[in-house]
C-alpha positions in Angstrom: 60.9 -40.9 16.0 63.0 -38.8 18.4 61.3 -36.3 20.7 62.4 -32.7 20.4 61.9 -29.3 21.9 60.7 -26.2 20.0 62.3 -22.9 20.8 60.3 -20.0 19.5 60.9 -16.3 19.4 58.3 -13.9 20.7 56.8 -11.6 18.2 54.3 -8.7 18.2 52.1 -8.2 15.2 52.9 -5.1 13.3 50.4 -2.9 11.5 50.9 -2.5 7.8 49.5 0.9 6.8 47.6 1.3 3.6 47.0 4.4 1.4 45.6 7.5 3.1 42.0 8.1 2.0 42.1 11.8 3.1 43.0 14.1 0.2 45.5 16.9 1.1 45.6 15.5 4.6 48.7 17.6 5.5 47.3 20.9 4.0 50.3 21.4 1.7 48.3 22.1 -1.4 46.6 25.5 -1.6 45.2 27.8 -4.3 46.6 31.1 -3.0 49.1 31.8 -0.2 46.9 33.0 2.7 46.9 36.8 3.4 45.1 36.6 6.7 42.8 34.5 8.9 39.6 32.7 7.8 41.1 31.5 4.4 40.8 27.7 4.7 37.5 27.2 2.8 38.0 27.3 -0.9 41.7 27.9 -0.7 42.9 24.4 0.5 41.1 22.0 -1.8 39.1 19.9 -1.2 38.6 21.1 2.4 35.5 23.1 3.0 33.4 24.5 5.9 30.5 22.5 7.2 27.1 23.1 5.4 25.2 25.8 7.3 28.3 27.0 9.1 28.7 30.6 10.3 32.3 30.2 11.3 35.6 30.6 9.4 38.5 28.1 10.0 42.0 29.4 9.3 44.8 28.3 7.0 48.5 28.9 7.9 51.5 28.4 5.8 55.2 29.2 5.6 54.6 31.0 2.3 53.2 34.0 4.2 55.2 37.2 4.1 55.4 39.6 7.1 51.9 40.0 8.6 50.8 41.3 12.0 48.0 40.8 14.5 45.3 38.3 13.9 46.2 38.3 10.2 49.6 36.8 10.9 49.1 33.3 9.5 52.8 32.5 9.0 54.4 29.1 10.0 56.0 28.7 12.5 55.4 32.3 14.0 51.8 33.4 13.9 49.1 35.1 15.9 48.7 32.1 18.3 52.4 31.6 19.0 55.4 29.6 17.7 54.2 26.3 16.1 56.3 24.5 13.5 54.3 22.2 11.1 54.2 18.6 12.0 55.1 17.9 8.4 55.6 20.1 5.4 54.8 23.9 5.5 51.1 24.2 6.3 48.3 23.3 8.7 44.7 24.3 9.6 43.5 26.2 12.7 40.2 26.2 14.5 38.6 27.5 17.7 37.5 24.9 20.2 36.5 27.3 23.1 36.0 31.0 22.6 35.0 33.2 25.5 34.0 36.0 23.2 31.3 33.7 21.6 30.0 31.2 24.1 29.6 27.7 22.7 30.9 28.7 19.3 32.7 26.1 17.2 34.7 25.8 14.0 34.8 22.8 11.7 36.2 21.8 8.4 35.3 18.8 6.2 36.3 16.9 3.1 35.2 13.9 1.0 37.4 10.8 1.1 39.0 9.4 -2.0 36.9 6.2 -1.6 34.1 5.1 0.6 34.9 2.9 3.6 34.2 -0.8 3.2 31.9 -2.6 5.6 33.7 -4.6 8.3 37.1 -3.3 7.3 39.2 -1.8 10.1 40.5 1.7 9.6 43.0 3.8 11.4 41.6 7.3 12.0 44.2 9.8 13.2 45.3 13.5 13.3 47.9 15.6 14.9 46.7 18.4 17.3 48.6 21.2 18.9 47.5 24.1 21.1 48.7 27.6 20.2 51.6 28.5 22.5 50.0 31.9 23.3 46.5 30.7 24.1 44.8 31.4 27.4 42.6 28.3 27.4 42.9 24.6 26.7 40.1 21.9 26.4 39.5 18.3 25.8 37.3 16.5 23.3 38.8 17.7 20.0 37.6 15.0 17.6 37.2 13.5 14.1 34.0 12.1 12.7 33.6 10.0 9.5 30.1 9.7 8.0 28.0 8.7 5.0 26.7 12.2 4.6 28.0 15.7 5.6 26.7 16.8 9.0 25.4 20.4 9.0 26.5 23.0 11.5 23.7 25.2 13.0 25.3 28.6 12.4 28.3 28.9 14.9 27.0 26.2 17.3 28.3 22.7 18.0 27.6 19.7 15.8 26.5 17.9 19.0 24.1 15.3 17.4 26.8 12.9 16.2 29.3 10.7 17.9 32.8 11.2 16.7 35.0 8.1 16.4 38.1 10.0 17.5 37.9 12.1 20.7 40.6 13.6 22.9 39.9 12.1 26.3 42.1 14.6 28.2 42.8 18.3 28.0 45.2 18.9 25.1 47.5 21.6 26.3 51.0 20.6 25.1 52.4 23.6 23.2 55.8 22.1 22.6 54.9 19.2 20.5 52.1 17.7 18.4 49.6 15.3 20.1 48.4 12.3 18.2 44.7 11.6 18.4 43.7 8.3 16.9 41.3 5.3 17.0 40.6 2.1 15.2 37.2 2.0 13.5 35.4 -0.9 12.0 33.4 0.6 9.1 29.7 0.1 8.7 30.2 0.7 5.0 29.7 3.7 2.8 31.3 6.3 5.1 32.9 8.9 2.7 33.2 12.2 4.6 35.5 13.3 7.4 34.7 16.3 9.7 37.2 17.9 12.2 36.3 19.9 15.3 34.8 19.7 18.8 31.4 18.0 18.9 30.4 18.8 22.4 28.8 21.8 24.3 30.9 23.8 26.7 29.1 22.1 29.6 30.5 18.7 28.6 34.1 20.0 28.3 37.0 20.1 30.7 38.5 23.6 30.2 41.8 24.7 31.7 43.0 28.3 32.0 46.6 29.0 31.1 47.8 32.2 32.7 50.4 34.5 31.2 49.2 34.6 27.6 51.4 36.9 25.4 48.9 37.0 22.6 47.5 40.4 21.3 45.0 38.6 19.0 41.6 37.8 20.5 41.7 34.5 18.7 44.4 33.4 21.0 44.0 35.3 24.3 40.3 34.5 24.5 40.2 31.0 23.0 41.5 27.5 23.0 42.8 27.6 19.5 44.1 24.4 18.0 46.2 23.6 14.9 45.5 20.5 12.9 47.9 18.6 10.7 48.4 15.1 9.1 44.8 13.9 9.0 44.7 10.2 8.1 41.9 7.7 7.3 43.4 4.4 6.1 42.6 0.7 6.2 44.8 -1.4 8.4 45.8 -5.0 8.0 46.5 -6.5 11.4 49.0 -8.9 10.0 50.3 -11.8 12.2 53.9 -12.9 12.2 54.4 -16.5 11.0 54.2 -19.5 13.3 57.1 -21.6 12.0 56.5 -25.3 11.5 58.0 -28.0 9.3 58.2 -31.7 8.5 60.6 -33.9 6.5 60.4 -37.0 4.4 62.4 -38.8 7.1 63.8 -38.2 10.5 65.5 -41.5 11.4 67.2 -43.7 8.9 70.2 -46.1 8.3 73.1 -45.3 6.0 73.8 -42.1 4.1 70.9 -40.6 2.2 69.2 -37.4 1.1 65.9 -36.2 2.3 63.3 -33.4 1.6 61.9 -30.8 4.0 58.5 -29.1 3.9 57.3 -25.8 5.3 54.1 -26.0 7.4 54.3 -22.5 8.8 51.0 -20.6 9.5 50.1 -17.0 8.7 51.5 -16.9 5.2 55.3 -16.4 5.4 56.9 -14.9 2.4 60.5 -15.8 3.0 62.3 -18.8 4.5 65.8 -19.5 5.8 66.7 -23.1 6.6 69.8 -24.3 8.5 70.8 -27.9 8.2 73.5 -29.0 10.6 75.8 -31.6 9.1 74.1 -31.6 5.7 75.0 -30.6 2.1 73.7 -28.0 1.4 73.8 -26.6 4.9 71.4 -23.7 4.2 68.4 -23.0 1.8 66.0 -20.2 1.1 63.5 -22.4 -0.7 60.1 -22.9 0.9 60.4 -26.7 0.5 64.1 -27.7 0.2 64.8 -31.0 -1.6 67.8 -33.2 -1.8 69.4 -32.3 1.6 72.1 -34.9 1.9 73.6 -36.2 5.1 77.1 -37.7 4.4 78.1 -38.3 8.0 76.6 -40.5 10.7 75.1 -38.9 13.8 72.2 -36.7 15.0 71.7 -33.2 13.6 69.7 -30.0 14.3 67.4 -28.3 11.9 66.3 -24.6 12.1 63.7 -22.8 10.1 63.2 -19.0 10.1 59.9 -17.9 8.5 59.1 -14.3 7.9 56.4 -12.0 6.5 55.7 -8.3 6.6 54.6 -8.6 10.3 57.8 -10.3 11.5 59.6 -13.6 11.8 59.4 -16.8 13.8 62.2 -19.3 14.4 61.8 -23.0 14.9 64.8 -24.9 16.3 64.6 -28.7 16.4 67.4 -30.3 18.4 68.7 -33.6 16.9 65.7 -33.6 14.6 67.3 -36.1 12.1 69.5 -39.1 12.9 71.6 -41.1 10.5 72.8 -44.5 11.7 75.8 -46.4 10.3 74.9 -49.8 8.8 76.2 -52.9 10.7 78.7 -55.3 9.1 77.0 -58.0 7.0 76.5 -61.3 8.9 78.1 -64.5 7.6 76.3 -67.8 7.1 77.8 -71.2 8.1 76.4 -74.6 7.4 76.3 -77.6 9.8 74.1 -80.7 10.0 71.7 -79.4 7.2 71.2 -76.1 9.2 72.2 -72.6 8.2 73.6 -70.4 11.0 74.1 -66.6 11.1 76.9 -64.8 12.9 76.1 -62.7 15.9 73.5 -59.9 15.5 70.7 -58.2 17.5 67.9 -59.7 15.4 67.5 -61.8 12.2 65.3 -62.3 9.2 65.9 -65.2 6.8 64.9 -65.1 3.1 64.9 -67.2 0.0 65.9 -65.1 -3.1 62.8 -66.6 -4.9 60.5 -64.6 -2.5 62.2 -61.7 -0.7 58.8 -60.6 0.8 58.5 -63.7 2.9 60.4 -63.9 6.2 61.3 -67.5 6.7 62.6 -67.3 10.3 63.7 -64.7 12.9 66.1 -67.0 14.7 69.9 -67.0 14.3 69.5 -70.3 12.4 67.3 -71.7 9.6 66.8 -75.3 8.5 66.1 -75.2 4.7 63.3 -77.5 3.4 63.7 -76.7 -0.3 66.6 -76.1 -2.6 67.5 -72.4 -3.2 69.6 -69.5 -2.5 69.3 -68.0 1.0 70.4 -64.9 2.8 69.9 -63.4 6.2 69.4 -59.8 7.4 71.4 -59.0 10.6 69.9 -56.1 12.6 71.8 -54.0 15.2 70.3 -52.2 18.3 69.3 -49.2 16.1 67.1 -51.4 13.9 69.6 -51.1 11.0 70.3 -54.2 8.9 72.7 -55.5 6.3 72.2 -58.6 4.1 74.6 -61.5 4.1 76.0 -63.0 1.0 73.8 -65.5 -0.7 74.2 -69.1 0.5 73.2 -71.8 -2.0 71.5 -74.8 -0.5 70.9 -77.7 -2.9 70.2 -81.4 -2.1 70.9 -82.5 -5.7 73.2 -81.6 -8.6 71.7 -82.1 -12.0 69.0 -84.3 -10.5 71.5 -86.8 -9.1 70.5 -88.1 -5.6 72.8 -87.8 -2.6 74.2 -91.1 -1.4 75.2 -91.2 2.3 77.9 -93.8 1.6 80.5 -91.0 1.2 81.9 -89.1 4.1 83.9 -85.8 3.6 85.8 -83.8 6.2 86.5 -81.3 7.4 83.6 -79.0 6.6 84.2 -76.1 6.5 87.5 -77.0 4.9 90.6 -74.8 4.2 93.0 -76.3 1.6 92.5 -80.1 1.8 89.3 -82.0 1.6 89.3 -85.6 2.7 86.9 -88.1 1.0 86.2 -91.5 2.7 84.0 -94.3 1.6 82.0 -95.6 4.5 81.5 -99.2 3.2 85.2 -99.9 2.3 84.5 -100.3 -1.4 87.6 -100.7 -3.6 87.3 -98.5 -6.6 90.0 -99.2 -9.2 89.2 -95.8 -10.7 86.8 -93.0 -10.0 86.0 -89.5 -11.3 85.8 -86.7 -8.6 83.8 -83.7 -9.7 83.3 -80.5 -7.7 80.4 -78.1 -8.4 79.6 -74.6 -7.0 76.3 -73.6 -5.4 74.9 -72.8 -8.8 75.6 -76.3 -10.2 78.6 -75.2 -12.3 81.5 -77.7 -12.5 84.6 -76.0 -11.1 87.0 -78.9 -10.6 87.6 -82.4 -11.9 90.1 -85.1 -10.6 90.6 -88.7 -11.7 91.5 -91.1 -8.9 93.1 -94.5 -9.5 93.2 -97.4 -7.0 90.6 -95.6 -4.8 90.4 -98.1 -1.9 88.7 -96.1 0.9 89.9 -92.5 1.0 91.5 -89.7 -0.9 92.7 -86.2 -0.3 91.9 -83.3 -2.7 93.6 -79.9 -2.8 90.9 -77.2 -2.9 93.1 -74.3 -1.9 92.5 -72.5 -5.2 88.7 -72.4 -4.7 86.9 -69.3 -3.4 85.0 -69.4 -0.2 81.4 -70.7 -0.4 79.3 -73.8 -0.6 80.3 -76.6 -3.0 79.3 -80.2 -3.9 81.6 -83.1 -4.4 80.6 -86.0 -6.6 82.5 -89.3 -6.6 81.4 -91.7 -9.4 82.3 -94.5 -11.7 80.2 -97.0 -13.7 78.8 -98.6 -10.6 78.7 -95.9 -7.9 77.6 -92.3 -7.6 78.2 -90.4 -4.3 77.4 -86.6 -3.7 78.1 -84.6 -0.6 78.0 -80.9 0.2 80.8 -79.0 1.9 81.8 -75.4 2.7 85.1 -73.8 1.7 86.6 -71.1 4.0 88.4 -68.0 2.9 91.8 -68.5 1.2 
């Protein structure tokens, strides 16, 4: 088989997102349009305050009419500045740092639509944005998923848990939403999500932002953050295919049709094949069959295998080669030996047993009667059989007598018969048989003294037997007739 090179494309696995397990994760559904701050709990189902909480998270929505001061919970203009929603019309708001109440925190929680499955990887994410009029900014805003709801001790931090998502740097971009996310391998059974800052002030990095324009204490004395697009969803780290293929044949002689087989890894879902020099030249089957090569030569094969994570391409240079058959050899006969015309290699057979190689020489000396042929091989290993050559030492069980000489052999149009012992035959019958023992010619000769000429121009090329006989003599010799 020919060697080949594989050219592959470089692919990066994509993440196929599943359904979000957080109900109302973008805070678009509400019971009543808010009329002031502290109206998240009970108004944006199923979000609630943490059990034991003494704080009041806010809900903001574009449905709000004109409000002022700390009650202005409009979107995008509200008590904390100008903040358009990340998506939709609403979002939540909580205090992370509040100088008017040291170490005070606000949290909100909800139950997931389904518990997390053990050992499944999940994407946990949310969008966070600091109010543009806030005086302070801090790090460590976070998300925590758990099997039970953590309780908040009054207005103090829930600092006895380890959140899976934590802002590692100070979140102070007021011009765009910041994505906080993490991959989490579930222990199993986690069914609640809690949003807030889970650390004491002493563990925080707090920045002061001078020049606040806020008149509301919730902004000018706090790091006040808006939360939108909360997501908890399983992820499938799907790998792009690694294209691979095989075929029913790659190197053959004469025109033929072959089949191809997809061996690609990572579960491709679609296939595109390109067959140079073949009919059909393309296919979208996984395992194309009946790909026919009607011209001789070497041809490329390409497979592109794809799934949801990407595609991979496999290009095989000169993957299949179709050689032309050589011309059939010819067999000649001389001195009881069969000879084959020029070839690279030979295999001789008797038609009675085509599984037995009699010789690999360019000649063969038959030892039994029968029909023989030879395969002539070229340098590519392709072979073509010769015509069958009949070799018979007797015709109808009549023994050959060496007293008759015939020439030339091979003969063209005239065959000369000569008696070697100068016997005078007043009359004789001359019969000619083909290699199958069938009589094809009969001549009566009178006053046959020692030789006679026979016109055989009408005979086809092949091996024949001539019999000369009368009541006292019977001679048989074999000869070859050349092309007309």
